[in-house]
N, C-alpha and C positions, 0 to 999 in steps of 0.2 A: 792383401793379406788373407790367408785361408782361415777357415774356422778350425780351432783346435784347442787342446787342453792346456796349452802354455800361455794363454792370454795374460794372466796376472803376472807370472814369472817373467815373461818376455818383456813386459812393460817394466817390471822391477829391475831387471838386469840392464835394460837399455837406458832408461832415463827417469825412473821413479824411485822414491825412497820407500822402502818396504817397512810396514809396521810389523812389530814382532808378532802380533796376533794373526796377521796375514801369512806370515812365513810359517807359523805353527800350523794354521789350517791347510796350507799347501803341503806341508810335510805329512800331515794326517791323511790327506787325500791320496798322496803318493803311497804311503804305507797300505792303506785300504786297497787300492787298486792292485798293488803288487801281491798282496795276500789273496785277493780274489783270483788273479791269474794264476798264482802258484797253486791254489787249491783245485783249480780247473785243469791244470797241466797234466795231472795224473788221470783225469777222467776222459779228457778229450785228446785226440791225437794230433790235431792241427791247429794252427793259428786261426784259420777261418772259422772253426767251430767254437773257439773261444770268443772271437769277435762277435759272433752271433748272440752270445749271452749278454752283451752290452756291459762290459766290466767298468766303464766310466759313466754309465747312465746317471748315477746319483750326483755326479759332479758336472754334467754338461752344461747345466744352466749357469753355474758360477764360473767354470773355467773353460768352457767349450768354444770360445771365439778368438783363439789366438793364432800363432804363426805355424803351429803344427796340428795336422789333422788328428782326430782321435784314434783313427785306425793306425796311423803311424806311431802315435804314442804308445798304444797297446802293443804293436809289433815290436817296438824298441825294447819294452819291458819284457815281453814274451821271450824274445831272442836272448836277452841278458840272463833271465831266470833259467833257461834251458841250455845255456852255454856249457861246454865241457871246459873245465878249468884245468 
């Protein structure tokens, strides 16, 4: 299993029971990272430049050992934020 931001949620979805406080913390992390990426999307022209700023750095210790690499997680959010609806 790779190291990534989905460690807790991956466990939760697969075979663990999630405590409400853990789910709230996960949601808060997700909102924070999305807002970080969104704020940088106007200043930086590429995903690579945003990745260099380390948008998940504050959460890597807690969530950074799961099934999705942090770069993949950020890329997913970046593409969703910058998607043409």
